[in-house]
C-alpha positions, 0 to 999 in steps of 0.5 A, a space after each residue: 928118779 923114784 920108780 913107780 909101783 904098778 898100782 900107782 902107774 895104773 892110777 896115773 893112767 886112769 886120771 890122765 886118760 878119762 873115758 869119753 863122755 856119751 854124746 848126750 853129755 857133750 851137747 851144749 847145755 843150751 840145748 839140754 835145758 830148752 823144753 822143745 814141746 812149746 817150740 814144736 807146737 808153735 811150729 806145727 800150729 803156725 804151719 797149719 794156720 798158714 797153709 790150711 786156714 789161710 786158704 779157706 778162711 773166707 769160706 770157712 764157717 760163712 757168717 761166723 768170721 768174728 766167732 772163728 777169730 775168737 775161737 782161734 785166739 782163745 785156743 792159742 792163748 790156752 796152749 801158750 798159757 799151759 806150755 809157757 807156764 808161770 811159776 805157779 801154774 804147774 801146781 794150780 789151775 788159773 781162773 783164766 784157764 777156765 775162762 779161756 776154755 769156756 770161750 773156746 768150747 762155747 764158740 766151738 758149739 756155735 761153729 759146728 751148729 750147722 756144720 755140713 762138712 764130712 758126714 754131719 750125723 757123725 762129725 757134729 757129735 764128735 765136736 760137740 762131745 769134745 766141747 762138753 768134755 773140755 768144759 767138764 774137765 776144766 771145771 773139775 780141774 779148777 775145783 780139785 786143783 788138779 794139774 793132770 785134769 788141766 793137762 787132759 783139758 788142753 790135749 783135746 785141742 790137739 785134735 785140731 792139728 791131728 785132723 789136718 794131719 790125717 786129712 793130708 795123709 789120706 788125701 795123698 794116699 787115697 787110692 785103693 783097689 775096688 776089691 779093698 773098698 767095694 762099698 764106696 762109689 767110684 768117684 775118681 776111677 782109674 782102671 780098677 782104682 777108686 778114691 775116697 771122697 773128701 767127706 769120707 776122709 774128713 769124717 775118718 780124720 775127725 774120729 781118728 784125731 779125737 781118739 789120738 787126743 784121748 790117748 794122750 790123756 792121763 785119765 784112763 777112761 777118757 777114750 771110753 767116756 768120750 765114745 759113750 758121750 758121742 753115742 749119747 749125743 747122737 741119741 739125744 739129737 734124735 729125741 730133740 728132732 722128734 720134739 721139735 717136729 711135734 712142736 712145729 706141727 702144733 701137736 703140742 698145745 702146752 709146752 712142758 719141762 721136757 719141751 723146754 729142754 728140747 728147745 734149749 738143746 736145739 738152740 745149742 745145736 744138739 739136734 739133727 741137722 736137717 731138722 735144725 735147718 728146717 726150724 731155723 728157716 721157720 723162725 727166720 
């Protein structure tokens, strides 16, 4: 038998004993080719709808049962269309996305028009700003054929899930010492401990969820733009409230252009809640 040279022996050993592959490379290809984002989102939203919405659906937004159904279905369809795309939707923004976003945003404005949850003076402008921002983003995405702006339009919907998650986290760990939150009322007092109220929890969750959603956007100035829009809506609500009270008291004999704008904003819901409810009672 012919003797092997040391170099030939070394080459033979390398060929017969290959180095172990990394763990990721040994994973079956069926797991590495599946996009887990749609499956995760489906489980997340299914859990929220089954555990949260199912318990409070009858009392949620009384008088708007049909609207909440349309609002929910349009949002779910938007998510499905984006995360389960066709062969063209990764580079183009379909007209159906504009239609679905318009429906979801319009029903959002209707549902929060007389919202009393949390601190309405702070919560309502956040929802209204989100709806208006989504409309502006989807129209820009469709006009510019921009998939990044389309993505930014979609991630705002995730604030719904973040709000419920934050509410859950705060309600399960909502006990603090009096020295940590001395300005809060002792709603649930145990020795020297106080509990954060439901209204405070919901208000904090809405703001936190909105900022989390803005953080997922590819548009760098989205968070700042959103906060500016919220502040602007709060100021406009005060202006509309003054105009509506003047109109109701008869101090305006002739309606001008600005009064027409104030009436339009009032019907949309961009008005202080107390004045809005008062005007609704007068007109009903």
